[in-house]
BALUMSE-72760 format. One record per residue (C-alpha): x, y, z negated; residue in one letter. Coordinates in steps of 0.1 Angstrom, whole numbers, plus 2048, in hexadecimal, padded with zeros to 3 digits. Example, Ala and Ser with C-alpha at 12.3 -4.5 7.8 and 13.67 -1.06 7.14 Angstrom:
<recs>
(rec (87B,7D3,7B2),A)
(rec (889,7F5,7B9),S)
</recs>
This chain:
<recs>
(rec (362,829,807),X)
(rec (34E,80C,816),X)
(rec (335,826,823),X)
(rec (350,839,835),X)
(rec (35E,819,844),X)
(rec (33C,80E,850),X)
(rec (335,830,85E),X)
(rec (355,834,871),X)
(rec (35E,810,87A),X)
(rec (33F,7FB,876),X)
(rec (350,7E7,85A),X)
(rec (33B,7D8,83D),X)
(rec (345,7C8,81D),X)
(rec (342,7A2,81F),X)
(rec (324,7A0,807),X)
(rec (30F,7B7,81E),X)
(rec (316,7A7,840),X)
(rec (2F8,790,83F),X)
(rec (2DF,7AB,833),X)
(rec (2E7,7CA,847),X)
(rec (2DD,7CC,86C),X)
(rec (2ED,7EE,874),X)
(rec (30F,7F4,863),X)
(rec (312,818,86F),X)
(rec (2EF,821,862),X)
(rec (2F7,811,841),X)
(rec (317,825,83F),X)
(rec (305,845,845),X)
(rec (2EC,83D,82A),X)
(rec (307,834,812),X)
(rec (319,855,818),X)
(rec (2F9,869,815),X)
(rec (2F0,858,7F5),X)
(rec (312,85F,7E7),X)
(rec (310,884,7F1),X)
(rec (2EF,886,7DF),X)
(rec (2FD,878,7BF),X)
(rec (31B,88F,7C0),X)
(rec (307,8AE,7C8),X)
(rec (2ED,8A6,7AD),X)
(rec (308,89F,792),X)
(rec (31C,8BE,79A),X)
(rec (2FD,8D3,79A),X)
(rec (2EF,8C3,77A),X)
(rec (310,8C7,768),X)
(rec (317,8EB,774),X)
(rec (2F6,8FC,76C),X)
(rec (2DD,8FC,74F),X)
(rec (2BD,907,762),X)
(rec (29F,8F1,762),X)
(rec (2A0,8E7,787),X)
(rec (2BE,8F4,79A),X)
(rec (2BD,8F3,7C0),X)
(rec (2DC,8DE,7C1),X)
(rec (2CB,8C3,7AC),X)
(rec (2AD,8C3,7C4),X)
(rec (2C4,8C0,7E2),X)
(rec (2D7,8A4,7D2),X)
(rec (2B7,891,7CA),X)
(rec (2AB,895,7EE),X)
(rec (2CC,888,7FC),X)
(rec (2CB,86B,7E4),X)
(rec (2A8,861,7EF),X)
(rec (2B0,866,814),X)
(rec (2CF,851,810),X)
(rec (2BC,835,7FF),X)
(rec (2A2,836,81B),X)
(rec (2BD,833,836),X)
(rec (2CD,816,823),X)
(rec (2AB,805,822),X)
(rec (2A7,80A,848),X)
(rec (2C9,7FB,84F),X)
(rec (2C0,7DA,83F),X)
(rec (2B2,7BB,851),X)
(rec (28E,7B4,84B),X)
(rec (287,797,833),X)
(rec (278,777,841),X)
(rec (254,76F,838),X)
(rec (24E,74F,823),X)
(rec (23A,734,833),X)
(rec (227,71D,81D),X)
</recs>
C-alpha cells in the first residue's frame, strides 16, 4: 500500500522521507517489486516444471523493481577524513 500511495500521491512513510529523493519513482519500484513477488509465487506454486516462464517473468520484475528502488534513493555522502 505505501507503493501505491507514493505512486499516486507522492506520499512516503515517515521513515523513508529523508532517504528517497523521488517518491513517485520509489512507488513505481515498490509496485513492480511486489508484482514480481506475486507473479513468481503464483507461478512457482501452480506448476511443477523446472523453470516456468512465469517464474522467470516474476524474477525479472523483482530485479527491475529493486533497481528502480535503488535509483529513487538519495546518494550517500562521502566521508572526509
